[in-house]
C-alpha positions as MATLAB code, in Angstrom:
seq = 'XXXXXXXXXXXXXXXXXXXXXXXXXXXXXXXXXXXXXXXXXXXXXXXXXXXXXXXXXXXXXXXXXXXXXXXXXXXXXX';
ca = [
      48.949  -37.877  106.572;
      51.616  -38.710  104.570;
      51.422  -39.200  100.219;
      51.174  -42.764  100.268;
      49.246  -43.418  102.848;
      46.459  -40.820  100.899;
      46.863  -42.381   97.478;
      46.461  -46.030   99.478;
      43.126  -44.373  100.794;
      42.166  -43.150   97.024;
      42.746  -46.594   96.238;
      40.467  -48.546   98.369;
      37.596  -46.696   98.066;
      37.777  -46.848   94.513;
      38.256  -50.707   94.353;
      34.922  -49.946   97.054;
      33.191  -48.204   94.789;
      34.062  -50.795   91.690;
      33.274  -54.135   92.868;
      30.040  -54.040   95.032;
      30.051  -57.469   95.005;
      33.327  -57.868   97.565;
      34.019  -55.927  101.271;
      37.678  -54.693  100.279;
      40.312  -54.536  103.338;
      43.824  -53.903  103.871;
      45.656  -57.111  106.229;
      47.653  -55.618  109.076;
      50.783  -57.558  109.712;
      51.928  -58.873  113.050;
      54.269  -55.198  113.659;
      50.894  -53.188  112.727;
      52.152  -51.344  109.771;
      49.625  -52.454  106.856;
      49.656  -55.766  104.913;
      48.016  -56.911  101.499;
      44.924  -56.418   99.859;
      42.042  -58.075  100.375;
      38.825  -58.706   99.048;
      35.763  -61.231  100.276;
      33.377  -62.101   97.844;
      29.828  -61.241   99.199;
      27.604  -61.603   96.129;
      28.301  -64.757   93.957;
      27.593  -62.733   90.823;
      30.465  -60.510   91.196;
      33.503  -63.514   91.416;
      34.400  -67.364   91.968;
      36.775  -67.165   94.666;
      36.198  -66.790   98.517;
      38.853  -64.584   99.006;
      41.527  -62.674   96.804;
      44.626  -61.396   98.487;
      47.363  -59.246   96.714;
      49.909  -57.401   97.991;
      49.069  -53.810   95.955;
      45.800  -52.635   94.944;
      46.547  -52.908   91.239;
      47.024  -56.758   91.489;
      43.899  -56.736   93.599;
      42.054  -54.084   90.534;
      43.317  -56.846   87.875;
      42.319  -59.237   89.711;
      38.669  -59.052   90.505;
      38.393  -57.374   86.950;
      39.377  -61.971   86.272;
      37.113  -63.085   89.385;
      33.757  -61.099   87.356;
      35.303  -63.131   84.414;
      35.027  -65.570   85.539;
      31.745  -65.815   88.108;
      30.374  -64.471   83.967;
      31.397  -67.077   82.325;
      29.937  -69.638   85.433;
      26.944  -68.549   84.845;
      27.215  -68.482   80.619;
      27.089  -64.886   80.244;
      30.013  -64.947   78.481;
];
């Protein structure tokens, strides 16, 4: 496994560990290569938008943090 693939695997595992209210996965492009980073909401306490799509792991992490804040605000917790 190349270095980038190993980093992507680690990033995916960390996102899944840190954001358990979402199903997190990588899309597959038409050429068979991995594409965007995707999070599908499974726990309404974890977010608002049903699907979040970002171009990289860092952007998805930031977006999921904002989703958690939005969910908390919606419930009047913040």
